[in-house]
C-alpha positions in Angstrom: -116.5 87.6 11.2 -115.2 85.3 8.5 -113.4 82.0 8.5 -109.7 82.3 7.5 -108.7 78.6 7.9 -110.0 75.3 9.3 -108.2 72.3 10.4 -108.6 68.9 12.1 -106.2 66.7 14.0 -105.7 63.4 15.8 -103.7 62.5 18.9 -100.4 61.0 18.5 -97.0 60.6 20.4 -94.5 63.4 19.7 -91.1 64.2 21.0 -91.3 67.9 22.4 -88.3 69.3 24.1 -86.8 66.0 24.7 -89.9 64.4 26.1 -92.4 62.1 24.5 -95.9 63.8 24.5 -99.3 62.5 23.4 -101.0 65.4 21.9 -103.2 66.7 19.1 -102.3 70.4 19.3 -100.4 70.5 16.0 -102.8 71.3 13.1 -102.2 72.0 9.3 -104.4 74.9 8.0 -106.8 74.4 5.3 -107.3 77.7 3.6 -109.0 77.0 0.2 -112.6 77.5 -0.3 -112.9 74.0 -1.4 -111.4 72.8 2.0 -113.8 72.3 4.7 -114.4 70.4 8.0 -117.5 68.4 8.6 -119.3 68.8 12.0 -121.9 66.5 13.5 -123.5 66.8 17.1 -120.3 65.2 18.6 -117.9 67.6 17.1 -115.7 67.6 14.0 -115.4 64.4 12.0 -111.8 63.0 11.8 -110.7 65.2 14.8 -110.1 64.4 18.4 -108.4 65.8 21.4 -105.8 64.0 23.5 -107.0 64.7 26.9 -110.2 67.1 27.2 -113.7 67.3 25.9 -113.7 70.6 23.9 -115.4 69.6 20.6 -114.4 72.7 18.5 -111.7 75.2 19.3 -111.9 78.7 17.6 -109.1 81.5 17.7 -109.1 84.9 16.4 -106.8 85.9 13.6 -106.0 89.4 15.1 -104.5 87.5 18.1 -101.6 86.2 16.1 -100.1 89.7 15.7 -100.8 90.3 19.3 -98.9 87.3 20.7 -96.1 87.5 18.2 -95.3 90.9 19.5 -95.6 89.9 23.1 -93.6 86.9 22.8 -91.0 88.3 20.2 -91.8 85.8 17.5 -91.4 86.4 13.8 -95.1 86.5 12.5 -94.0 84.5 9.3 -93.1 81.5 11.6 -96.8 81.1 12.7 -99.3 80.0 10.1 -103.1 79.8 10.7 -104.1 77.1 13.2 -100.7 77.3 14.8 -102.5 77.7 18.2 -104.3 74.3 17.5 -107.6 75.9 16.7 -110.1 74.0 14.3 -111.4 77.5 13.1 -109.4 80.7 12.6 -111.9 83.7 12.7 -111.1 87.1 11.5 -113.2 90.4 12.3 -114.2 92.2 8.9 -116.3 94.8 10.2 -114.5 97.8 11.7 -117.5 98.8 13.8 -118.2 95.3 15.3 -115.1 93.8 16.3 -115.8 90.5 18.3 -113.3 89.2 20.8 -113.5 86.9 23.9 -114.6 90.0 25.8 -117.8 90.1 23.8 -118.6 86.4 23.8 -120.7 85.0 26.9 -121.6 81.6 28.2 -124.4 80.1 26.2 -124.2 82.6 23.1 -124.8 80.9 19.9 -122.7 81.6 16.8 -123.9 80.9 13.2 -121.0 80.0 10.8 -121.7 79.5 7.0 -125.3 78.4 6.2 -125.9 75.5 8.4 -123.4 75.4 11.5 -124.7 76.6 14.9 -122.0 76.6 17.7 -122.7 77.3 21.4 -120.0 79.1 23.5 -118.1 77.3 26.1 -114.5 78.5 26.9 -110.7 77.7 26.8 -108.5 78.1 29.9 -104.6 78.6 29.4 -101.9 80.1 31.6 -101.7 83.0 29.1 -105.4 83.8 30.1 -104.7 87.0 31.7 -104.9 88.7 28.4 -108.2 87.2 27.6 -107.0 86.6 24.1 -107.0 82.7 24.4 -109.7 81.6 22.0 -113.0 79.8 22.9 -114.3 76.3 22.8 -117.5 75.8 21.2 -120.2 73.1 21.5 -122.0 72.0 18.3 -125.7 72.9 18.2 -126.3 72.0 14.6 -123.7 70.3 12.4 -122.8 71.0 8.7 -119.6 72.2 6.9 -117.4 75.1 7.5 -114.8 76.4 4.9 -112.4 79.3 4.6 -114.3 82.3 3.5 -117.7 81.5 5.3 -119.2 84.2 7.4 -119.7 84.0 11.0 -122.0 85.9 13.3 -123.5 85.9 16.8 -126.8 84.5 16.2 -128.3 84.7 19.6 -127.3 86.0 23.1 -127.7 83.9 26.3 -128.0 86.6 28.7 -125.3 85.2 30.7 -123.0 88.0 32.3 -119.9 86.0 32.3 -117.6 86.5 29.2 -114.9 84.1 27.9 -112.2 86.5 28.8 -113.5 87.0 32.3 -113.7 83.3 33.0 -110.1 82.8 31.6 -108.7 85.4 34.0 -110.7 84.3 36.9 -109.2 80.9 36.5 -105.8 82.0 37.0 -106.5 84.8 39.5 -104.3 84.2 42.5 -105.9 87.0 44.5 -109.2 85.4 44.9 -110.5 85.4 48.6 -114.0 83.9 48.1 -115.1 80.8 46.4 -118.6 82.0 45.5 -118.1 82.8 42.0 -116.0 79.5 41.4 -118.8 77.5 42.9 -121.3 78.9 40.6 -119.1 78.3 37.4 -118.2 74.8 38.6 -121.8 73.9 38.2 -122.7 75.9 35.4 -124.9 74.0 32.8 -122.8 75.2 29.7 -119.3 74.6 31.0 -117.7 71.3 29.4 -116.1 68.9 31.8 -112.6 70.4 31.0 -113.7 73.6 32.4 -115.6 72.3 35.5 -112.6 70.2 36.2 -110.3 73.4 36.2 -112.8 75.2 38.4 -112.9 72.4 40.8 -109.0 72.3 41.1 -109.2 76.2 41.5 -111.4 75.8 44.4 -109.2 73.1 45.9 -106.2 75.4 45.6 -108.3 78.4 47.2 -109.1 76.1 50.1 -105.4 75.4 50.5 -104.5 79.0 50.5 -107.1 79.9 52.9 -106.3 77.1 55.4 -102.6 76.4 55.1 -101.4 79.1 57.4 -104.3 79.1 59.7 -103.6 79.2 63.6 -99.7 79.3 63.2 -98.1 80.6 66.4 -94.7 82.0 67.1 -92.4 80.8 69.9 -93.3 78.0 72.2 -96.8 76.5 73.1 -97.5 73.8 75.7 -98.9 70.6 74.5 -99.7 67.5 76.5 -99.2 64.0 75.6 -102.6 62.4 75.5 -101.9 59.0 73.7 -98.9 56.6 73.1 -98.9 53.9 70.7 -96.4 51.2 70.1 -96.1 50.9 66.4 -93.6 48.0 66.4 -90.1 48.1 64.9 -88.8 50.3 67.9 -91.3 53.1 66.9 -93.5 54.7 69.2 -96.2 57.3 68.2 -96.9 60.3 70.7 -100.2 62.2 70.2 -100.0 65.9 71.2 -102.9 68.3 72.2 -102.6 71.8 73.1 -103.5 72.5 76.8 -104.9 75.9 75.9 -107.6 74.3 73.9 -107.2 76.6 71.0 -107.1 75.4 67.4 -104.0 73.8 65.8 -102.0 75.2 63.0 -102.6 73.5 59.7 -99.6 71.8 58.2 -98.4 70.5 55.0 -97.8 66.7 54.7 -94.1 66.0 55.3 -93.6 68.9 57.7 -92.2 68.6 61.3 -92.6 69.8 64.9 -89.8 71.2 67.1 -90.1 70.2 70.8 -88.1 71.5 73.8 -87.8 68.7 76.4 -87.6 69.3 80.1 -83.9 69.4 80.1 -83.8 72.2 77.5 -82.9 70.1 74.6 -84.5 71.0 71.4 -85.3 68.3 68.7 -87.5 68.1 65.6 -89.6 64.9 64.4 -91.8 64.6 61.5 -95.6 64.6 61.8 -96.4 61.2 60.8 -100.2 61.5 60.0 -102.5 63.6 57.8 -105.8 64.3 59.0 -106.8 67.1 56.5 -107.4 70.6 58.0 -108.8 71.4 61.5 -107.3 68.4 63.1 -107.4 67.9 66.9 -104.1 66.7 67.5 -100.5 66.0 66.1 -98.7 62.6 66.0 -95.1 62.2 66.1 -93.6 58.9 65.5 -90.2 58.3 67.1 -87.5 55.6 66.9 -85.8 54.4 69.9 -82.3 55.7 69.9 -80.0 57.8 72.0 -80.4 61.1 74.0 -83.7 62.9 73.1 -85.5 59.8 71.5 -84.5 57.7 74.4 -86.1 60.3 76.8 -89.3 60.3 74.8 -89.4 56.4 75.0 -88.5 56.0 78.6 -89.8 59.1 80.5 -92.4 60.9 78.4 -95.9 59.7 79.6 -99.5 60.3 79.0 -99.9 63.7 80.7 -96.3 65.0 80.1 -96.3 68.5 79.0 -93.9 69.7 76.2 -93.0 73.0 74.5 -93.7 72.9 70.8 -93.3 75.2 67.9 -95.6 75.7 65.0 -95.2 73.1 62.1 -92.5 73.9 59.7 -90.3 72.3 57.0 -89.7 72.4 53.2 -89.8 68.6 52.4 -93.6 68.6 51.6 -96.1 67.1 49.1 -96.6 69.6 46.2 -100.2 69.4 45.1 -100.1 72.9 43.2 -99.6 71.9 39.8 -102.7 72.0 37.5 -102.0 68.5 36.4 -99.6 66.8 38.7 -97.6 63.9 37.1 -97.2 60.4 38.8 -96.0 60.7 42.4 -93.1 58.2 43.4 -92.4 57.9 47.2 -89.3 56.1 48.4 -88.7 55.5 52.1 -86.5 53.3 54.3 -86.6 52.6 58.0 -88.0 55.6 60.0 -88.2 57.7 56.7 -91.6 56.2 56.4 -93.0 58.8 58.8 -93.2 62.0 56.5 -93.9 59.7 53.5 -96.9 58.1 55.3 -98.4 61.6 55.9 -97.9 62.4 52.2 -99.4 59.1 51.1 -102.6 59.9 53.1 -102.9 63.3 51.7 -102.4 61.9 48.3 -105.4 59.6 48.9 -107.6 62.5 50.2 -106.7 65.8 48.5 -109.0 66.7 45.7 -106.0 67.6 43.4 -104.1 64.4 44.1 -106.6 61.6 44.6 -106.8 60.6 41.0 -102.9 61.0 40.3 -101.2 57.7 39.9 -98.6 56.9 42.5 -95.8 54.5 43.3 -94.7 53.9 46.9 -91.5 51.9 47.5 -90.5 51.0 51.1 -87.3 49.3 52.4 -87.4 47.6 55.8 -85.2 44.9 57.5 -88.4 42.6 57.7 -91.9 42.6 58.9 -90.9 43.0 62.6 -89.3 46.3 61.5 -92.1 47.5 59.4 -94.2 50.0 61.5 -97.6 51.3 60.4 -98.3 48.0 58.5 -102.0 48.4 59.0 -101.8 52.1 57.8 -99.7 51.0 54.8 -102.3 48.5 53.7 -105.1 50.9 54.1 -103.3 53.7 52.1 -104.5 52.2 48.9 -106.8 52.8 46.0 -106.6 52.1 42.3 -104.1 54.7 41.4 -101.4 53.7 44.1 -98.9 50.9 43.4 -96.9 49.7 46.6 -93.7 47.8 46.6 -91.8 46.4 49.7 -88.2 45.5 50.1 -87.0 43.3 53.0 -83.2 43.5 53.3 -83.2 40.7 55.9 -86.4 38.7 55.7 -87.2 36.2 58.4 -87.8 32.4 57.6 -91.5 32.9 58.3 -92.8 36.5 57.4 -96.2 37.6 58.8 -96.6 40.1 56.0 -95.6 39.5 52.3 -93.0 41.5 50.5 -92.1 42.0 46.8 -88.3 41.9 46.8 -85.5 40.6 49.0 -82.5 42.7 49.6 -81.9 46.4 48.8 -83.3 48.1 45.7 -81.1 47.5 42.7 -80.4 49.7 39.7 -82.1 47.2 37.5 -85.3 46.9 39.5 -85.6 50.5 40.2 -85.0 51.3 36.4 -87.9 49.0 35.5 -90.1 50.3 38.2 -89.4 54.1 37.6 -88.6 54.4 33.8 -91.4 52.3 32.3 -94.1 54.4 30.9 -97.5 54.9 32.7 -100.9 56.3 31.9 -102.9 58.9 33.6 -106.4 60.3 32.8 -106.8 63.6 34.7 -110.2 64.5 33.1 -111.6 60.9 33.0 -112.0 61.3 29.2 -109.0 59.5 27.8 -105.8 57.7 28.8 -102.5 59.6 28.3 -99.2 57.9 28.1 -96.4 59.4 30.0 -92.7 58.8 30.3 -91.8 57.1 33.4 -89.1 59.7 34.2 -91.7 62.4 34.2 -92.6 61.7 37.8 -92.4 63.7 41.0 -90.1 61.8 43.3 -90.0 62.1 47.2 -87.1 60.4 49.0 -86.7 60.0 52.7 -84.3 57.7 54.7 -80.9 57.4 55.9 -78.2 59.5 54.1 -76.7 56.6 52.2 -80.2 55.6 51.0 -81.0 59.1 49.8 -77.6 59.7 48.0 -77.7 56.4 46.2 -81.4 57.0 44.9 -80.5 60.4 44.0 -77.7 59.1 41.9 -79.9 56.5 40.3 -82.6 59.1 39.4 -79.9 61.3 37.6 -78.9 58.2 35.6 -82.6 57.6 34.7 -82.9 61.3 33.5 -85.5 62.3 36.0 -85.6 66.1 35.9 -83.7 67.5 39.0 -86.6 70.0 39.7 -89.0 66.7 40.2 -86.9 65.4 42.7 -87.5 66.3 46.6 -85.6 64.8 49.5 -85.3 65.4 53.3 -82.0 66.6 54.5 -80.9 66.3 58.0 -78.0 67.8 59.9 -76.7 67.0 63.4 -78.4 68.7 66.5 -76.7 72.0 67.5 -74.7 72.0 70.5 -72.9 74.8 72.3 -69.8 72.7 72.5 -69.4 72.8 68.7 -68.5 76.5 69.1 -65.2 75.4 71.2 -64.2 77.9 73.6 -66.4 80.5 72.5 -68.2 82.3 75.5 -70.1 85.1 74.0 -71.1 86.3 70.5 -72.8 89.2 68.8 -75.2 88.1 66.1 -76.1 90.5 63.3 -79.4 90.0 61.5 -78.7 91.4 58.0 -82.2 92.3 56.8 -83.3 94.3 59.8 -79.8 95.4 61.0 -80.9 94.2 64.4 -78.1 92.9 66.8 -78.5 90.2 69.5 -76.1 88.9 72.3 -75.5 85.3 72.7 -73.6 83.6 75.6 -72.7 80.0 76.4 -74.5 80.3 79.7 -77.8 80.8 77.9 -77.3 79.1 74.5 -80.3 80.3 72.6 -80.8 79.3 68.9 -80.7 81.7 66.1 -84.5 81.4 66.0 -84.9 82.2 69.5 -82.4 85.1 69.3 -84.5 86.6 66.3 -87.7 86.1 68.4 -86.3 87.9 71.5 -85.8 90.9 69.1 -89.3 90.8 68.0 -88.4 89.5 64.7 -90.7 86.9 63.0 -88.4 85.0 60.5 -89.9 82.2 58.3 -88.0 79.5 59.7 -88.2 76.2 57.9 -90.5 78.1 55.6 -94.0 76.5 55.5 -94.7 77.4 51.9 -91.8 79.1 50.1 -88.9 76.8 49.7 -86.2 79.1 51.0 -84.1 79.4 54.0 -83.3 82.3 56.4 -80.1 83.9 55.7 -78.1 85.4 58.5 -74.6 86.9 59.0 -72.9 85.5 62.0 -70.1 87.5 63.7 -68.6 86.0 66.7 -66.5 87.8 69.1 -64.6 86.7 72.2 -61.6 87.8 74.2 -59.3 85.9 72.0 -60.5 85.8 68.6 -63.1 87.0 66.1 -64.7 84.9 63.4 -67.0 85.8 60.5 -69.1 82.9 59.1 -70.6 84.9 56.4 -74.0 84.0 54.9 -75.3 80.5 56.0 -78.8 79.0 55.8 -80.5 77.6 58.8 -81.2 74.0 58.5 -83.6 71.6 60.2 -81.9 69.6 62.8 -83.1 66.1 63.7 -81.1 63.7 65.8 -80.8 59.8 65.6 -82.4 59.7 62.1 -81.6 55.9 61.8 -83.1 53.1 59.5 -83.6 49.4 59.6 
């Protein structure tokens, strides 16, 4: 191999696709023999990375043709070092072509007369090909210039190649953590790579656990504890009477209950205990109908029918590097947000991510979970409280009087923030590049959504809970019976007003197992409804099933 080009770079703020980004990825190639880079034991002099600890990055010249063809890029548009490499290497011996598939952890390369570099690795979403370059650690410093020869000086004996590790890091089919455990503790891997492996392990744990023990249909649970949380909120702790394990859930999801009179209602799970919990906690505001029954008649020892946890309004901890998280709650909307906040503080992928939690309440008397609010904190979480009608003497302090205004929210949300995912260097981020979760009354949600649009927060980054009124057979007017066609399976069920089953219950009566309120994939169940009675026929076309939750009120 020989050196085609060398480069160095320094982190700086750049605007990329309309967003400010702190990066050192852009390099100008040095291709003359008299040009060189100087290396010491720490890396390249006059060179620094923005967010990771890879001292020297090398890329193979042959990959430029490969990636230009794959990405339909004009080769003339990419000069050497376009991939951000410090050293561009080209194979010159036809019978000894070296790529990432031939370099193993701990191998030592010799470049020029002096420099020794030990193999680490580089991870990138394009890693499936294995053609992603390599990160190298400096064993002995010196100068590297275009035209210098490079060769493998010694082999480490390790069996894990660069390409294999890159592919492994983004392999979604892994069922075991054994190999990842070994790599995350490998002596040669840099902090960057160990960090990626740790996140991969956490994601694997999520994949293995999140659907565990889910059940179909109704299951009997017993109320084992009731707690008055204040602010007209009571918590109900539910434990299965069959003694079997509970279904794991994602923070923000809800439970659907069937009450003794047959009414079906859904309430958010207001706690997060990680996986393998012993109970579910529902926190319910005193109101009308179902919530009033829960308050007045549901006692310790009451048995209730419960469906497996469901819902699409959930904390997304899947990104490799999650941005800052912003949680906005009002009134009883605190319940799913509280579960998200607890998960944020505990989950390996989230606990170092900065967060801003804004809650709106009437006053301290209408602020439930105050002790949990106080304990849900660490150095990365900022909490802001608005009291719309503060009392003369408040038991607990607050930050703002009244409702959140545009000016206050603009300051809180759009000002830049810093994050340090690898605990190597601070990265400044635009405030609008944040994941936002909103839960509260419809007016609150709509006003916040409008402000976020004005603040230029990207729409895919905004998550909000949407509620619809509870289904009632009276909403179908004089309809006495109906035929329901399930498009995907072409199965047909009969519905009657005397036995007003929900669409989910009808589907399950046919042996179908739809992903209602889908636990993982954010999609709805689409059904074709055809209603027939003696007097008329109605076709409602394709409609999604929505979560129904009654009396979602705020103070």
